mmCIF file as Biopython writes it, N, C-alpha, C and O atoms, coordinates in Angstrom:
data_model
#
loop_
_atom_site.group_PDB
_atom_site.id
_atom_site.type_symbol
_atom_site.label_atom_id
_atom_site.label_alt_id
_atom_site.label_comp_id
_atom_site.label_asym_id
_atom_site.label_entity_id
_atom_site.label_seq_id
_atom_site.pdbx_PDB_ins_code
_atom_site.Cartn_x
_atom_site.Cartn_y
_atom_site.Cartn_z
_atom_site.occupancy
_atom_site.B_iso_or_equiv
_atom_site.auth_seq_id
_atom_site.auth_asym_id
_atom_site.pdbx_PDB_model_num
ATOM 1   N N  . MET A ? 1  ? 67.690 -54.927 213.427 1.0 0.0 1  A 1 
ATOM 2   C CA . MET A ? 1  ? 67.273 -55.826 214.476 1.0 0.0 1  A 1 
ATOM 3   C C  . MET A ? 1  ? 67.359 -55.097 215.822 1.0 0.0 1  A 1 
ATOM 4   O O  . MET A ? 1  ? 68.248 -54.278 216.054 1.0 0.0 1  A 1 
ATOM 5   N N  . ILE A ? 2  ? 66.411 -55.421 216.691 1.0 0.0 2  A 1 
ATOM 6   C CA . ILE A ? 2  ? 66.420 -54.917 218.067 1.0 0.0 2  A 1 
ATOM 7   C C  . ILE A ? 2  ? 66.505 -56.127 218.985 1.0 0.0 2  A 1 
ATOM 8   O O  . ILE A ? 2  ? 65.715 -57.064 218.868 1.0 0.0 2  A 1 
ATOM 9   N N  . LYS A ? 3  ? 67.473 -56.100 219.904 1.0 0.0 3  A 1 
ATOM 10  C CA . LYS A ? 3  ? 67.619 -57.174 220.886 1.0 0.0 3  A 1 
ATOM 11  C C  . LYS A ? 3  ? 67.466 -56.567 222.275 1.0 0.0 3  A 1 
ATOM 12  O O  . LYS A ? 3  ? 68.211 -55.666 222.660 1.0 0.0 3  A 1 
ATOM 13  N N  . ILE A ? 4  ? 66.484 -57.079 223.023 1.0 0.0 4  A 1 
ATOM 14  C CA . ILE A ? 4  ? 66.186 -56.584 224.365 1.0 0.0 4  A 1 
ATOM 15  C C  . ILE A ? 4  ? 66.496 -57.704 225.353 1.0 0.0 4  A 1 
ATOM 16  O O  . ILE A ? 4  ? 65.988 -58.817 225.221 1.0 0.0 4  A 1 
ATOM 17  N N  . THR A ? 5  ? 67.335 -57.398 226.346 1.0 0.0 5  A 1 
ATOM 18  C CA . THR A ? 5  ? 67.655 -58.364 227.398 1.0 0.0 5  A 1 
ATOM 19  C C  . THR A ? 5  ? 66.965 -57.912 228.678 1.0 0.0 5  A 1 
ATOM 20  O O  . THR A ? 5  ? 67.160 -56.795 229.156 1.0 0.0 5  A 1 
ATOM 21  N N  . MET A ? 6  ? 66.157 -58.813 229.213 1.0 0.0 6  A 1 
ATOM 22  C CA . MET A ? 6  ? 65.372 -58.527 230.404 1.0 0.0 6  A 1 
ATOM 23  C C  . MET A ? 6  ? 66.166 -58.892 231.673 1.0 0.0 6  A 1 
ATOM 24  O O  . MET A ? 6  ? 67.161 -59.613 231.595 1.0 0.0 6  A 1 
ATOM 25  N N  . THR A ? 7  ? 65.724 -58.392 232.836 1.0 0.0 7  A 1 
ATOM 26  C CA . THR A ? 7  ? 66.421 -58.660 234.100 1.0 0.0 7  A 1 
ATOM 27  C C  . THR A ? 7  ? 66.375 -60.140 234.479 1.0 0.0 7  A 1 
ATOM 28  O O  . THR A ? 7  ? 67.213 -60.591 235.260 1.0 0.0 7  A 1 
ATOM 29  N N  . ASN A ? 8  ? 65.427 -60.901 233.952 1.0 0.0 8  A 1 
ATOM 30  C CA . ASN A ? 8  ? 65.356 -62.343 234.226 1.0 0.0 8  A 1 
ATOM 31  C C  . ASN A ? 8  ? 66.179 -63.141 233.207 1.0 0.0 8  A 1 
ATOM 32  O O  . ASN A ? 8  ? 66.051 -64.363 233.137 1.0 0.0 8  A 1 
ATOM 33  N N  . SER A ? 9  ? 67.023 -62.462 232.416 1.0 0.0 9  A 1 
ATOM 34  C CA . SER A ? 9  ? 67.906 -63.036 231.393 1.0 0.0 9  A 1 
ATOM 35  C C  . SER A ? 9  ? 67.189 -63.455 230.116 1.0 0.0 9  A 1 
ATOM 36  O O  . SER A ? 9  ? 67.827 -63.984 229.206 1.0 0.0 9  A 1 
ATOM 37  N N  . GLN A ? 10 ? 65.900 -63.237 230.026 1.0 0.0 10 A 1 
ATOM 38  C CA . GLN A ? 10 ? 65.182 -63.531 228.787 1.0 0.0 10 A 1 
ATOM 39  C C  . GLN A ? 10 ? 65.616 -62.525 227.726 1.0 0.0 10 A 1 
ATOM 40  O O  . GLN A ? 10 ? 65.778 -61.340 228.017 1.0 0.0 10 A 1 
ATOM 41  N N  . GLU A ? 11 ? 65.807 -63.004 226.487 1.0 0.0 11 A 1 
ATOM 42  C CA . GLU A ? 11 ? 66.137 -62.129 225.369 1.0 0.0 11 A 1 
ATOM 43  C C  . GLU A ? 11 ? 64.988 -62.111 224.378 1.0 0.0 11 A 1 
ATOM 44  O O  . GLU A ? 11 ? 64.412 -63.148 224.048 1.0 0.0 11 A 1 
ATOM 45  N N  . VAL A ? 12 ? 64.669 -60.923 223.914 1.0 0.0 12 A 1 
ATOM 46  C CA . VAL A ? 12 ? 63.632 -60.750 222.908 1.0 0.0 12 A 1 
ATOM 47  C C  . VAL A ? 12 ? 64.297 -60.134 221.691 1.0 0.0 12 A 1 
ATOM 48  O O  . VAL A ? 12 ? 64.989 -59.122 221.804 1.0 0.0 12 A 1 
ATOM 49  N N  . LYS A ? 13 ? 64.091 -60.742 220.522 1.0 0.0 13 A 1 
ATOM 50  C CA . LYS A ? 13 ? 64.680 -60.216 219.292 1.0 0.0 13 A 1 
ATOM 51  C C  . LYS A ? 13 ? 63.577 -59.849 218.315 1.0 0.0 13 A 1 
ATOM 52  O O  . LYS A ? 13 ? 62.673 -60.640 218.045 1.0 0.0 13 A 1 
ATOM 53  N N  . TRP A ? 14 ? 63.669 -58.642 217.792 1.0 0.0 14 A 1 
ATOM 54  C CA . TRP A ? 14 ? 62.738 -58.148 216.776 1.0 0.0 14 A 1 
ATOM 55  C C  . TRP A ? 14 ? 63.528 -57.970 215.483 1.0 0.0 14 A 1 
ATOM 56  O O  . TRP A ? 14 ? 64.466 -57.175 215.437 1.0 0.0 14 A 1 
ATOM 57  N N  . GLN A ? 15 ? 63.162 -58.692 214.448 1.0 0.0 15 A 1 
ATOM 58  C CA . GLN A ? 15 ? 63.788 -58.529 213.143 1.0 0.0 15 A 1 
ATOM 59  C C  . GLN A ? 15 ? 63.206 -57.297 212.459 1.0 0.0 15 A 1 
ATOM 60  O O  . GLN A ? 15 ? 62.091 -56.878 212.770 1.0 0.0 15 A 1 
ATOM 61  N N  . ARG A ? 16 ? 63.949 -56.726 211.540 1.0 0.0 16 A 1 
ATOM 62  C CA . ARG A ? 16 ? 63.533 -55.473 210.893 1.0 0.0 16 A 1 
ATOM 63  C C  . ARG A ? 16 ? 62.169 -55.580 210.206 1.0 0.0 16 A 1 
ATOM 64  O O  . ARG A ? 16 ? 61.437 -54.593 210.144 1.0 0.0 16 A 1 
ATOM 65  N N  . ASP A ? 17 ? 61.826 -56.735 209.701 1.0 0.0 17 A 1 
ATOM 66  C CA . ASP A ? 17 ? 60.521 -56.922 209.054 1.0 0.0 17 A 1 
ATOM 67  C C  . ASP A ? 17 ? 59.368 -56.962 210.051 1.0 0.0 17 A 1 
ATOM 68  O O  . ASP A ? 17 ? 58.206 -56.848 209.659 1.0 0.0 17 A 1 
ATOM 69  N N  . ASP A ? 18 ? 59.678 -57.125 211.345 1.0 0.0 18 A 1 
ATOM 70  C CA . ASP A ? 18 ? 58.647 -57.236 212.383 1.0 0.0 18 A 1 
ATOM 71  C C  . ASP A ? 18 ? 58.121 -55.897 212.872 1.0 0.0 18 A 1 
ATOM 72  O O  . ASP A ? 18 ? 57.052 -55.845 213.479 1.0 0.0 18 A 1 
ATOM 73  N N  . TYR A ? 19 ? 58.851 -54.806 212.620 1.0 0.0 19 A 1 
ATOM 74  C CA . TYR A ? 19 ? 58.443 -53.499 213.145 1.0 0.0 19 A 1 
ATOM 75  C C  . TYR A ? 19 ? 58.733 -52.406 212.122 1.0 0.0 19 A 1 
ATOM 76  O O  . TYR A ? 19 ? 59.561 -52.582 211.228 1.0 0.0 19 A 1 
ATOM 77  N N  . THR A ? 20 ? 58.040 -51.276 212.263 1.0 0.0 20 A 1 
ATOM 78  C CA . THR A ? 20 ? 58.281 -50.135 211.388 1.0 0.0 20 A 1 
ATOM 79  C C  . THR A ? 20 ? 58.923 -48.969 212.129 1.0 0.0 20 A 1 
ATOM 80  O O  . THR A ? 20 ? 59.481 -48.067 211.503 1.0 0.0 20 A 1 
ATOM 81  N N  . ASP A ? 21 ? 58.850 -48.980 213.461 1.0 0.0 21 A 1 
ATOM 82  C CA . ASP A ? 21 ? 59.419 -47.901 214.248 1.0 0.0 21 A 1 
ATOM 83  C C  . ASP A ? 21 ? 59.553 -48.359 215.701 1.0 0.0 21 A 1 
ATOM 84  O O  . ASP A ? 21 ? 59.100 -49.444 216.065 1.0 0.0 21 A 1 
ATOM 85  N N  . TYR A ? 22 ? 60.167 -47.533 216.509 1.0 0.0 22 A 1 
ATOM 86  C CA . TYR A ? 22 ? 60.265 -47.768 217.946 1.0 0.0 22 A 1 
ATOM 87  C C  . TYR A ? 22 ? 60.387 -46.419 218.626 1.0 0.0 22 A 1 
ATOM 88  O O  . TYR A ? 22 ? 60.721 -45.419 217.991 1.0 0.0 22 A 1 
ATOM 89  N N  . MET A ? 23 ? 60.109 -46.399 219.945 1.0 0.0 23 A 1 
ATOM 90  C CA . MET A ? 23 ? 60.239 -45.151 220.682 1.0 0.0 23 A 1 
ATOM 91  C C  . MET A ? 23 ? 60.504 -45.431 222.147 1.0 0.0 23 A 1 
ATOM 92  O O  . MET A ? 23 ? 60.291 -46.539 222.640 1.0 0.0 23 A 1 
ATOM 93  N N  . TYR A ? 24 ? 60.971 -44.404 222.828 1.0 0.0 24 A 1 
ATOM 94  C CA . TYR A ? 24 ? 61.258 -44.452 224.256 1.0 0.0 24 A 1 
ATOM 95  C C  . TYR A ? 24 ? 60.534 -43.270 224.881 1.0 0.0 24 A 1 
ATOM 96  O O  . TYR A ? 24 ? 60.696 -42.136 224.431 1.0 0.0 24 A 1 
ATOM 97  N N  . ASP A ? 25 ? 59.735 -43.525 225.913 1.0 0.0 25 A 1 
ATOM 98  C CA . ASP A ? 25 ? 58.960 -42.428 226.515 1.0 0.0 25 A 1 
ATOM 99  C C  . ASP A ? 25 ? 59.443 -42.049 227.915 1.0 0.0 25 A 1 
ATOM 100 O O  . ASP A ? 25 ? 58.759 -41.303 228.615 1.0 0.0 25 A 1 
ATOM 101 N N  . GLY A ? 26 ? 60.594 -42.543 228.330 1.0 0.0 26 A 1 
ATOM 102 C CA . GLY A ? 26 ? 61.113 -42.238 229.648 1.0 0.0 26 A 1 
ATOM 103 C C  . GLY A ? 26 ? 60.962 -43.374 230.632 1.0 0.0 26 A 1 
ATOM 104 O O  . GLY A ? 26 ? 61.764 -43.493 231.559 1.0 0.0 26 A 1 
ATOM 105 N N  . LYS A ? 27 ? 59.962 -44.208 230.460 1.0 0.0 27 A 1 
ATOM 106 C CA . LYS A ? 27 ? 59.749 -45.368 231.325 1.0 0.0 27 A 1 
ATOM 107 C C  . LYS A ? 27 ? 59.608 -46.659 230.535 1.0 0.0 27 A 1 
ATOM 108 O O  . LYS A ? 27 ? 59.900 -47.736 231.055 1.0 0.0 27 A 1 
ATOM 109 N N  . TYR A ? 28 ? 59.165 -46.566 229.288 1.0 0.0 28 A 1 
ATOM 110 C CA . TYR A ? 28 ? 58.913 -47.738 228.461 1.0 0.0 28 A 1 
ATOM 111 C C  . TYR A ? 28 ? 59.637 -47.628 227.123 1.0 0.0 28 A 1 
ATOM 112 O O  . TYR A ? 28 ? 59.806 -46.536 226.581 1.0 0.0 28 A 1 
ATOM 113 N N  . PHE A ? 29 ? 60.063 -48.784 226.597 1.0 0.0 29 A 1 
ATOM 114 C CA . PHE A ? 29 ? 60.576 -48.885 225.239 1.0 0.0 29 A 1 
ATOM 115 C C  . PHE A ? 29 ? 59.472 -49.574 224.448 1.0 0.0 29 A 1 
ATOM 116 O O  . PHE A ? 29 ? 59.009 -50.647 224.835 1.0 0.0 29 A 1 
ATOM 117 N N  . ILE A ? 30 ? 59.049 -48.969 223.353 1.0 0.0 30 A 1 
ATOM 118 C CA . ILE A ? 30 ? 57.865 -49.416 222.626 1.0 0.0 30 A 1 
ATOM 119 C C  . ILE A ? 30 ? 58.240 -49.767 221.191 1.0 0.0 30 A 1 
ATOM 120 O O  . ILE A ? 30 ? 58.900 -48.987 220.504 1.0 0.0 30 A 1 
ATOM 121 N N  . ILE A ? 31 ? 57.816 -50.937 220.747 1.0 0.0 31 A 1 
ATOM 122 C CA . ILE A ? 31 ? 57.997 -51.395 219.372 1.0 0.0 31 A 1 
ATOM 123 C C  . ILE A ? 31 ? 56.704 -51.094 218.628 1.0 0.0 31 A 1 
ATOM 124 O O  . ILE A ? 31 ? 55.617 -51.384 219.127 1.0 0.0 31 A 1 
ATOM 125 N N  . ILE A ? 32 ? 56.816 -50.513 217.435 1.0 0.0 32 A 1 
ATOM 126 C CA . ILE A ? 32 ? 55.649 -50.069 216.672 1.0 0.0 32 A 1 
ATOM 127 C C  . ILE A ? 32 ? 55.656 -50.724 215.296 1.0 0.0 32 A 1 
ATOM 128 O O  . ILE A ? 32 ? 56.699 -50.808 214.647 1.0 0.0 32 A 1 
ATOM 129 N N  . ARG A ? 33 ? 54.492 -51.184 214.856 1.0 0.0 33 A 1 
ATOM 130 C CA . ARG A ? 33 ? 54.320 -51.675 213.486 1.0 0.0 33 A 1 
ATOM 131 C C  . ARG A ? 33 ? 53.087 -51.003 212.900 1.0 0.0 33 A 1 
ATOM 132 O O  . ARG A ? 33 ? 51.974 -51.159 213.402 1.0 0.0 33 A 1 
ATOM 133 N N  . ASN A ? 34 ? 53.310 -50.250 211.827 1.0 0.0 34 A 1 
ATOM 134 C CA . ASN A ? 34 ? 52.214 -49.566 211.125 1.0 0.0 34 A 1 
ATOM 135 C C  . ASN A ? 34 ? 51.350 -48.734 212.066 1.0 0.0 34 A 1 
ATOM 136 O O  . ASN A ? 34 ? 50.123 -48.755 211.969 1.0 0.0 34 A 1 
ATOM 137 N N  . GLY A ? 35 ? 51.988 -48.005 212.974 1.0 0.0 35 A 1 
ATOM 138 C CA . GLY A ? 35 ? 51.273 -47.109 213.872 1.0 0.0 35 A 1 
ATOM 139 C C  . GLY A ? 35 ? 50.697 -47.758 215.118 1.0 0.0 35 A 1 
ATOM 140 O O  . GLY A ? 35 ? 50.168 -47.057 215.981 1.0 0.0 35 A 1 
ATOM 141 N N  . GLU A ? 36 ? 50.785 -49.084 215.238 1.0 0.0 36 A 1 
ATOM 142 C CA . GLU A ? 36 ? 50.256 -49.780 216.411 1.0 0.0 36 A 1 
ATOM 143 C C  . GLU A ? 36 ? 51.390 -50.213 217.326 1.0 0.0 36 A 1 
ATOM 144 O O  . GLU A ? 36 ? 52.442 -50.648 216.859 1.0 0.0 36 A 1 
ATOM 145 N N  . TRP A ? 37 ? 51.174 -50.093 218.623 1.0 0.0 37 A 1 
ATOM 146 C CA . TRP A ? 37 ? 52.170 -50.538 219.596 1.0 0.0 37 A 1 
ATOM 147 C C  . TRP A ? 37 ? 52.063 -52.054 219.731 1.0 0.0 37 A 1 
ATOM 148 O O  . TRP A ? 37 ? 51.037 -52.563 220.181 1.0 0.0 37 A 1 
ATOM 149 N N  . ILE A ? 38 ? 53.108 -52.776 219.347 1.0 0.0 38 A 1 
ATOM 150 C CA . ILE A ? 38 ? 53.051 -54.235 219.382 1.0 0.0 38 A 1 
ATOM 151 C C  . ILE A ? 38 ? 53.994 -54.840 220.425 1.0 0.0 38 A 1 
ATOM 152 O O  . ILE A ? 38 ? 53.872 -56.020 220.753 1.0 0.0 38 A 1 
ATOM 153 N N  . GLY A ? 39 ? 54.925 -54.048 220.945 1.0 0.0 39 A 1 
ATOM 154 C CA . GLY A ? 39 ? 55.827 -54.490 222.000 1.0 0.0 39 A 1 
ATOM 155 C C  . GLY A ? 39 ? 55.982 -53.364 223.000 1.0 0.0 39 A 1 
ATOM 156 O O  . GLY A ? 39 ? 56.178 -52.212 222.614 1.0 0.0 39 A 1 
ATOM 157 N N  . PHE A ? 40 ? 55.896 -53.683 224.283 1.0 0.0 40 A 1 
ATOM 158 C CA . PHE A ? 40 ? 55.846 -52.662 225.325 1.0 0.0 40 A 1 
ATOM 159 C C  . PHE A ? 40 ? 56.706 -53.160 226.477 1.0 0.0 40 A 1 
ATOM 160 O O  . PHE A ? 40 ? 56.321 -54.109 227.160 1.0 0.0 40 A 1 
ATOM 161 N N  . TYR A ? 41 ? 57.869 -52.541 226.711 1.0 0.0 41 A 1 
ATOM 162 C CA . TYR A ? 41 ? 58.828 -53.040 227.697 1.0 0.0 41 A 1 
ATOM 163 C C  . TYR A ? 41 ? 59.084 -52.001 228.783 1.0 0.0 41 A 1 
ATOM 164 O O  . TYR A ? 41 ? 59.554 -50.899 228.499 1.0 0.0 41 A 1 
ATOM 165 N N  . ASN A ? 42 ? 58.776 -52.356 230.017 1.0 0.0 42 A 1 
ATOM 166 C CA . ASN A ? 42 ? 59.027 -51.502 231.171 1.0 0.0 42 A 1 
ATOM 167 C C  . ASN A ? 42 ? 60.534 -51.524 231.435 1.0 0.0 42 A 1 
ATOM 168 O O  . ASN A ? 42 ? 61.100 -52.591 231.676 1.0 0.0 42 A 1 
ATOM 169 N N  . LEU A ? 43 ? 61.182 -50.377 231.395 1.0 0.0 43 A 1 
ATOM 170 C CA . LEU A ? 43 ? 62.630 -50.323 231.523 1.0 0.0 43 A 1 
ATOM 171 C C  . LEU A ? 43 ? 63.130 -50.694 232.924 1.0 0.0 43 A 1 
ATOM 172 O O  . LEU A ? 43 ? 64.328 -50.903 233.112 1.0 0.0 43 A 1 
ATOM 173 N N  . ASP A ? 44 ? 62.234 -50.776 233.902 1.0 0.0 44 A 1 
ATOM 174 C CA . ASP A ? 44 ? 62.620 -51.279 235.213 1.0 0.0 44 A 1 
ATOM 175 C C  . ASP A ? 44 ? 63.006 -52.758 235.136 1.0 0.0 44 A 1 
ATOM 176 O O  . ASP A ? 44 ? 63.677 -53.274 236.029 1.0 0.0 44 A 1 
ATOM 177 N N  . HIS A ? 45 ? 62.578 -53.441 234.056 1.0 0.0 45 A 1 
ATOM 178 C CA . HIS A ? 45 ? 62.822 -54.871 233.884 1.0 0.0 45 A 1 
ATOM 179 C C  . HIS A ? 45 ? 63.735 -55.172 232.699 1.0 0.0 45 A 1 
ATOM 180 O O  . HIS A ? 45 ? 63.821 -56.317 232.254 1.0 0.0 45 A 1 
ATOM 181 N N  . VAL A ? 46 ? 64.415 -54.149 232.189 1.0 0.0 46 A 1 
ATOM 182 C CA . VAL A ? 46 ? 65.295 -54.311 231.029 1.0 0.0 46 A 1 
ATOM 183 C C  . VAL A ? 46 ? 66.737 -54.023 231.435 1.0 0.0 46 A 1 
ATOM 184 O O  . VAL A ? 46 ? 67.019 -53.022 232.093 1.0 0.0 46 A 1 
ATOM 185 N N  . ILE A ? 47 ? 67.648 -54.915 231.033 1.0 0.0 47 A 1 
ATOM 186 C CA . ILE A ? 47 ? 69.079 -54.699 231.271 1.0 0.0 47 A 1 
ATOM 187 C C  . ILE A ? 47 ? 69.692 -53.919 230.122 1.0 0.0 47 A 1 
ATOM 188 O O  . ILE A ? 47 ? 70.442 -52.967 230.336 1.0 0.0 47 A 1 
ATOM 189 N N  . SER A ? 48 ? 69.363 -54.334 228.876 1.0 0.0 48 A 1 
ATOM 190 C CA . SER A ? 48 ? 69.962 -53.652 227.725 1.0 0.0 48 A 1 
ATOM 191 C C  . SER A ? 48 ? 69.058 -53.729 226.506 1.0 0.0 48 A 1 
ATOM 192 O O  . SER A ? 48 ? 68.239 -54.636 226.361 1.0 0.0 48 A 1 
ATOM 193 N N  . ILE A ? 49 ? 69.236 -52.743 225.637 1.0 0.0 49 A 1 
ATOM 194 C CA . ILE A ? 49 ? 68.559 -52.705 224.341 1.0 0.0 49 A 1 
ATOM 195 C C  . ILE A ? 49 ? 69.632 -52.408 223.304 1.0 0.0 49 A 1 
ATOM 196 O O  . ILE A ? 49 ? 70.328 -51.397 223.391 1.0 0.0 49 A 1 
ATOM 197 N N  . ILE A ? 50 ? 69.760 -53.295 222.324 1.0 0.0 50 A 1 
ATOM 198 C CA . ILE A ? 50 ? 70.727 -53.119 221.243 1.0 0.0 50 A 1 
ATOM 199 C C  . ILE A ? 50 ? 69.949 -52.975 219.949 1.0 0.0 50 A 1 
ATOM 200 O O  . ILE A ? 50 ? 69.124 -53.824 219.609 1.0 0.0 50 A 1 
ATOM 201 N N  . ILE A ? 51 ? 70.216 -51.894 219.229 1.0 0.0 51 A 1 
ATOM 202 C CA . ILE A ? 51 ? 69.556 -51.646 217.951 1.0 0.0 51 A 1 
ATOM 203 C C  . ILE A ? 51 ? 70.621 -51.660 216.872 1.0 0.0 51 A 1 
ATOM 204 O O  . ILE A ? 51 ? 71.548 -50.851 216.890 1.0 0.0 51 A 1 
ATOM 205 N N  . LYS A ? 52 ? 70.483 -52.587 215.929 1.0 0.0 52 A 1 
ATOM 206 C CA . LYS A ? 52 ? 71.435 -52.691 214.819 1.0 0.0 52 A 1 
ATOM 207 C C  . LYS A ? 52 ? 70.752 -52.221 213.546 1.0 0.0 52 A 1 
ATOM 208 O O  . LYS A ? 52 ? 69.661 -52.679 213.206 1.0 0.0 52 A 1 
ATOM 209 N N  . SER A ? 53 ? 71.398 -51.314 212.854 1.0 0.0 53 A 1 
ATOM 210 C CA . SER A ? 53 ? 70.843 -50.849 211.580 1.0 0.0 53 A 1 
ATOM 211 C C  . SER A ? 53 ? 71.097 -51.900 210.516 1.0 0.0 53 A 1 
ATOM 212 O O  . SER A ? 53 ? 71.939 -52.780 210.695 1.0 0.0 53 A 1 
ATOM 213 N N  . GLU A ? 54 ? 70.379 -51.812 209.421 1.0 0.0 54 A 1 
ATOM 214 C CA . GLU A ? 54 ? 70.546 -52.757 208.311 1.0 0.0 54 A 1 
ATOM 215 C C  . GLU A ? 54 ? 71.967 -52.739 207.783 1.0 0.0 54 A 1 
ATOM 216 O O  . GLU A ? 54 ? 72.528 -53.794 207.489 1.0 0.0 54 A 1 
ATOM 217 N N  . ALA A ? 55 ? 72.567 -51.550 207.656 1.0 0.0 55 A 1 
ATOM 218 C CA . ALA A ? 55 ? 73.919 -51.440 207.116 1.0 0.0 55 A 1 
ATOM 219 C C  . ALA A ? 55 ? 74.924 -52.182 207.990 1.0 0.0 55 A 1 
ATOM 220 O O  . ALA A ? 55 ? 75.806 -52.872 207.478 1.0 0.0 55 A 1 
ATOM 221 N N  . ILE A ? 56 ? 74.795 -52.044 209.296 1.0 0.0 56 A 1 
ATOM 222 C CA . ILE A ? 56 ? 75.708 -52.719 210.210 1.0 0.0 56 A 1 
ATOM 223 C C  . ILE A ? 56 ? 75.430 -54.214 210.233 1.0 0.0 56 A 1 
ATOM 224 O O  . ILE A ? 56 ? 76.362 -55.018 210.243 1.0 0.0 56 A 1 
ATOM 225 N N  . ALA A ? 57 ? 74.147 -54.594 210.241 1.0 0.0 57 A 1 
ATOM 226 C CA . ALA A ? 57 ? 73.772 -55.995 210.316 1.0 0.0 57 A 1 
ATOM 227 C C  . ALA A ? 57 ? 74.256 -56.782 209.102 1.0 0.0 57 A 1 
ATOM 228 O O  . ALA A ? 57 ? 74.523 -57.978 209.212 1.0 0.0 57 A 1 
ATOM 229 N N  . ASN A ? 58 ? 74.370 -56.133 207.953 1.0 0.0 58 A 1 
ATOM 230 C CA . ASN A ? 58 ? 74.782 -56.827 206.736 1.0 0.0 58 A 1 
ATOM 231 C C  . ASN A ? 58 ? 76.284 -56.895 206.559 1.0 0.0 58 A 1 
ATOM 232 O O  . ASN A ? 58 ? 76.754 -57.542 205.624 1.0 0.0 58 A 1 
ATOM 233 N N  . GLU A ? 59 ? 77.043 -56.260 207.409 1.0 0.0 59 A 1 
ATOM 234 C CA . GLU A ? 59 ? 78.513 -56.281 207.270 1.0 0.0 59 A 1 
ATOM 235 C C  . GLU A ? 59 ? 79.097 -57.563 207.819 1.0 0.0 59 A 1 
ATOM 236 O O  . GLU A ? 59 ? 80.313 -57.752 207.785 1.0 0.0 59 A 1 
#
């Protein structure tokens, strides 16, 4: 799971089935599904990004 908290206090949660990959390019955090960019977050508007692996999430 990926949990993104925005500067306006909005939280966005991506479950593991919703994405296949993610990346950071220096200014944006990008959620990817099957090679397509489906979530695009400008880090100027992000407070935190928490990424939980399946092993940790199931404990």
